[in-house]
C-alpha positions as CSV (number, residue, x, y, z in Angstrom):
1,M,0.0,0.0,0.0
2,R,1.3,3.4,-0.9
3,R,2.4,5.7,1.9
4,R,-0.2,8.4,1.1
5,T,-3.0,5.9,1.1
6,R,-1.9,4.5,4.4
7,T,-1.6,8.0,5.9
8,Y,-5.1,8.8,4.7
9,L,-6.5,5.6,6.2
10,I,-4.8,6.2,9.6
11,M,-6.1,9.8,9.7
12,M,-9.6,8.8,8.9
13,G,-9.5,6.0,11.5
14,C,-8.4,8.6,14.1
15,C,-11.3,10.8,13.0
16,L,-13.8,8.0,13.4
17,A,-12.3,7.0,16.8
18,L,-12.6,10.6,18.0
19,F,-16.3,10.9,16.9
20,V,-17.3,7.6,18.4
21,G,-15.2,8.1,21.6
22,A,-16.6,11.6,22.1
23,W,-20.3,10.7,21.8
24,A,-20.2,7.2,23.3
25,V,-17.9,7.8,26.3
26,V,-16.6,11.3,26.9
27,V,-20.0,13.1,26.7
28,R,-20.9,11.4,30.0
29,F,-18.0,13.1,31.8
30,S,-17.6,16.3,30.0
31,P,-19.9,17.6,27.2
32,L,-17.5,20.4,26.4
33,A,-14.6,17.9,25.8
34,A,-16.9,15.9,23.6
35,V,-17.7,18.9,21.5
36,L,-14.0,19.8,21.2
37,M,-13.1,16.3,20.2
38,S,-15.8,16.5,17.5
39,V,-14.4,19.8,16.2
40,V,-11.0,18.3,15.9
41,A,-12.5,15.2,14.2
42,A,-14.3,17.5,11.7
43,V,-11.0,19.2,10.7
44,I,-9.2,15.9,10.0
45,P,-10.9,14.8,6.7
46,P,-10.1,17.9,4.6
47,I,-6.5,17.6,5.8
48,A,-6.4,13.9,5.0
49,V,-7.6,14.5,1.5
50,I,-5.1,17.2,0.9
51,I,-2.3,14.9,2.1
52,A,-3.6,12.0,0.0
53,N,-3.9,14.0,-3.2
54,G,-0.7,16.1,-2.7
55,G,2.5,15.5,-4.6
56,R,3.2,13.9,-7.9
57,E,2.7,10.3,-8.9
58,R,5.9,8.3,-9.5
């Protein structure tokens, strides 16, 4: 698997983990922390796409 594809998949996995963790676990202890985790998770996909599509093909 190419490096950019692997990086994209890792970033999207982190995004999914943040969303699920925020609203399944963290919201019970701190709603503010859950919202902040969701905001961070919402910023990850555009960055992941830019990284995945950046650069030239070999």
